[in-house]
PAGUPA-30234 format. One record per residue: residue in three letters; x, y, z of N, C-alpha, C in turn. Coordinates in steps of 0.1 Angstrom, whole numbers, padded with zeros to 4 digits, always signed. Example, Ala and Ser with C-alpha at 12.3 -4.5 7.8 and 13.67 -1.06 7.14 Angstrom:
PAGUPA-30234
ALA+0132-0057+0078+0123-0045+0078+0132-0033+0078/SER+0128-0022+0071+0137-0011+0071+0129+0000+0079/
//
This chain:
PAGUPA-30234
UNK+0104-0078+0081+0113-0068+0085+0111-0065+0100/UNK+0122-0062+0106+0121-0057+0120+0116-0043+0119/UNK+0106-0040+0127+0099-0027+0125+0107-0015+0129/UNK+0117-0016+0137+0126-0005+0141+0118+0007+0145/UNK+0119+0018+0138+0111+0030+0142+0098+0031+0134/UNK+0095+0021+0127+0082+0019+0119+0081+0028+0107/UNK+0092+0034+0102+0091+0042+0091+0087+0035+0078/UNK+0092+0023+0076+0089+0016+0064+0074+0012+0064/UNK+0069+0007+0075+0055+0003+0076+0046+0015+0075/UNK+0050+0026+0081+0041+0038+0080+0040+0043+0066/UNK+0052+0044+0059+0051+0048+0045+0044+0039+0036/UNK+0046+0025+0038+0039+0015+0031+0024+0017+0032/UNK+0019+0019+0044+0005+0021+0046+0000+0034+0039/UNK+0008+0045+0040+0005+0057+0034+0004+0056+0019/UNK+0012+0048+0013+0012+0046-0002+0003+0034-0006/UNK-0005+0029+0003-0014+0018+0000-0007+0005-0005/UNK+0004+0002+0001+0012-0010-0002+0010-0020+0009/UNK+0011-0033+0005+0011-0044+0015+0024-0045+0021/UNK+0024-0048+0034+0037-0049+0041+0035-0059+0053/UNK+0046-0064+0058+0046-0073+0069+0058-0069+0078/UNK+0055-0068+0091+0066-0064+0100+0066-0074+0112/UNK+0078-0075+0118+0080-0083+0129+0086-0075+0140/UNK+0082-0077+0153+0088-0071+0164+0088-0080+0176/UNK+0099-0082+0183+0099-0091+0194+0094-0085+0207/UNK+0097-0073+0210+0094-0066+0222+0080-0061+0222/UNK+0072-0066+0232+0057-0062+0232+0055-0047+0234/UNK+0065-0040+0241+0064-0026+0242+0064-0019+0228/UNK+0074-0024+0220+0075-0018+0207+0064-0022+0197/UNK+0058-0033+0200+0046-0037+0192+0035-0027+0194/UNK+0033-0023+0207+0022-0013+0209+0025+0001+0203/UNK+0038+0005+0205+0042+0017+0199+0040+0017+0184/UNK+0045+0006+0177+0043+0005+0163+0028+0005+0159/UNK+0020-0002+0166+0006-0003+0163-0001+0011+0164/UNK+0003+0018+0174-0003+0032+0176+0002+0041+0164/UNK+0014+0040+0161+0019+0049+0150+0013+0045+0137/UNK+0012+0032+0134+0006+0028+0121-0008+0031+0120/UNK-0016+0029+0131-0030+0032+0132-0033+0047+0129/UNK-0023+0056+0133-0025+0070+0131-0023+0075+0116/UNK-0017+0066+0108-0014+0070+0094-0027+0069+0086/UNK-0029+0079+0078-0040+0079+0068-0034+0075+0055/UNK-0040+0066+0048-0036+0062+0035-0038+0073+0025/UNK-0029+0076+0017-0030+0087+0007-0040+0084-0004/UNK-0046+0094-0008-0055+0093-0020-0048+0101-0031/UNK-0048+0095-0043-0042+0102-0054-0049+0099-0067/UNK-0047+0108-0076-0054+0107-0089-0045+0098-0098/UNK-0050+0087-0103-0042+0078-0111-0037+0084-0124/UNK-0044+0095-0128-0039+0102-0140-0026+0108-0138/UNK-0022+0111-0126-0009+0117-0123+0002+0108-0126/UNK+0000+0095-0126+0010+0085-0129+0009+0079-0143/UNK+0000+0084-0151-0001+0079-0164+0009+0086-0174/UNK+0015+0078-0183+0024+0083-0192+0017+0087-0205/UNK+0020+0099-0210+0013+0103-0222+0022+0105-0234/UNK+0035+0100-0232+0045+0102-0243+0042+0093-0255/UNK+0035+0082-0254+0032+0074-0265+0044+0065-0270/UNK+0055+0067-0264+0067+0060-0267+0067+0046-0262/UNK+0071+0036-0270+0072+0023-0266+0086+0020-0260/UNK+0087+0011-0250+0100+0008-0245+0109+0002-0255/UNK+0122+0004-0254+0132-0001-0263+0132-0017-0262/UNK+0133-0023-0273+0133-0038-0274+0147-0042-0271/UNK+0148-0053-0263+0161-0058-0259+0162-0072-0267/UNK+0173-0074-0275+0174-0086-0282+0179-0097-0273/UNK+0173-0109-0274+0177-0120-0266+0186-0130-0272/UNK+0190-0127-0284+0200-0136-0291+0213-0128-0293/UNK+0224-0135-0296+0237-0129-0298+0240-0126-0312/
//
């Protein structure tokens, strides 16, 4: 991705995601690096994302 204003890379770092960015202008590389270095990765409780409904996903038939 072209880093643009670095929003995607910054959010990816904050959400502990892997990302790759490309920038051609050295001035913008420094700006992007400074912004991304300032981001703190979020910490979260995995239990917040756990499903407790017990429901199984609907089955999709593969034959006609």
